[in-house]
C-alpha positions as CSV (number, residue, x, y, z in Angstrom):
1,M,0.0,0.0,0.0
2,G,2.8,2.4,0.8
3,T,4.1,2.3,-2.8
4,D,0.7,3.2,-4.3
5,H,0.5,6.2,-2.0
6,I,3.9,7.5,-3.1
7,E,3.1,7.1,-6.8
8,S,-0.2,8.9,-6.6
9,S,1.5,11.8,-4.6
10,E,4.1,12.2,-7.4
11,K,1.4,12.2,-10.1
12,R,-0.4,15.0,-8.3
13,D,2.7,17.2,-8.1
14,P,3.5,18.3,-11.7
15,L,6.6,20.2,-10.4
16,V,8.4,16.8,-9.7
17,G,8.2,16.0,-13.4
18,E,9.1,19.6,-14.4
19,R,12.2,19.6,-12.2
20,A,13.3,16.2,-13.6
21,M,12.8,17.5,-17.2
22,I,14.8,20.7,-16.4
23,E,17.7,18.6,-15.0
24,A,17.7,16.3,-18.1
25,I,17.7,19.3,-20.4
26,L,20.6,20.9,-18.5
27,E,22.6,17.6,-18.5
28,G,22.1,17.3,-22.3
29,S,23.0,20.9,-23.0
30,P,26.6,21.6,-21.9
31,G,27.4,25.3,-21.8
32,S,23.8,26.3,-21.0
33,V,23.1,28.7,-18.2
34,G,19.5,27.9,-17.7
35,V,16.2,26.4,-19.0
36,A,13.4,28.6,-20.2
37,V,10.1,27.1,-18.9
38,I,6.8,28.1,-20.4
39,R,3.7,26.7,-18.7
40,L,0.4,26.6,-20.7
41,N,-3.2,26.8,-19.5
42,C,-3.7,23.2,-20.6
43,G,-1.0,21.8,-18.4
44,C,1.6,21.2,-21.1
45,R,5.0,22.9,-20.9
46,K,7.5,24.1,-23.4
47,M,11.2,24.1,-22.4
48,A,14.6,24.8,-23.9
49,A,18.1,25.4,-22.6
50,V,19.6,28.8,-23.2
51,D,23.2,29.9,-23.4
52,G,25.0,32.9,-22.0
53,N,23.9,35.1,-25.0
54,G,20.3,34.2,-24.7
55,E,20.5,31.8,-27.7
56,P,18.9,28.3,-27.8
57,A,21.2,25.6,-26.4
58,S,18.8,22.8,-27.1
59,E,15.7,21.9,-29.1
60,I,12.4,23.1,-27.7
61,I,10.8,20.3,-25.8
62,M,7.1,20.1,-25.2
63,Y,5.7,17.7,-22.7
64,R,2.8,17.0,-20.4
65,D,3.1,15.2,-17.0
66,D,1.7,11.7,-16.9
67,A,0.8,11.7,-20.6
68,E,2.3,9.9,-23.6
69,S,2.1,13.1,-25.6
70,I,1.1,16.8,-25.5
71,C,-2.6,17.7,-25.6
72,D,-4.6,18.0,-28.8
73,Q,-4.8,21.8,-28.5
74,C,-0.9,22.0,-28.4
75,K,-0.7,19.6,-31.3
76,Q,-2.9,22.1,-33.3
77,D,-1.3,25.4,-32.2
78,N,2.1,24.3,-30.9
79,G,1.5,25.9,-27.5
80,D,0.3,29.3,-28.7
81,F,1.6,32.2,-26.6
82,M,-1.9,33.4,-25.9
83,R,-2.3,30.3,-23.6
84,V,0.8,31.0,-21.5
85,T,0.1,31.1,-17.8
86,E,3.6,31.4,-16.5
87,Q,7.1,31.7,-17.9
88,F,10.5,31.9,-16.3
89,I,14.1,30.8,-16.6
90,H,15.5,28.2,-14.2
91,W,19.1,29.2,-13.8
92,T,22.1,26.9,-13.3
93,D,24.2,27.2,-10.2
94,P,26.1,29.5,-10.2
95,A,23.7,31.7,-12.1
96,P,25.0,34.4,-14.5
97,A,25.4,38.0,-13.2
98,P,22.1,39.8,-12.6
99,A,22.5,42.1,-15.7
100,T,23.2,39.0,-17.8
101,R,20.2,37.2,-16.4
102,Q,18.0,40.2,-17.2
103,M,19.3,40.5,-20.8
104,I,18.7,36.7,-21.4
105,Q,15.2,36.9,-19.9
106,N,14.3,39.9,-22.1
107,K,15.7,38.2,-25.2
108,V,14.1,34.8,-24.5
109,L,10.8,35.6,-22.7
110,G,10.3,39.3,-23.7
111,T,9.9,42.1,-21.2
112,Q,6.3,41.4,-20.2
113,G,5.5,38.9,-17.5
114,S,8.9,37.4,-17.0
115,Q,9.8,36.8,-13.3
116,P,13.2,36.1,-11.9
117,H,13.7,32.5,-10.6
């Protein structure tokens, strides 16, 4: 019974899967300084590693926790920006200098709605 409880707890916390995906992207993207995370209103996420110049350091990865693929809406509109609920950059440790982080955030996420993480 204890194992079932642990599995169901993990499924309810989408941040567990998100953190694992971030770590996998960072591991596969040497030279990256962070991962841009875009959460959509459907529960799907778009992520990509970024380098110190704000350029992509990986392919864009779309995924949805506990699903074999992204939702039908994302398949149709590729996660349209109008459906974004939150976006941020998860920085490596050590993170770049504050001015560099701001430049990268502005370049990757734009100047509206981005929050330091």
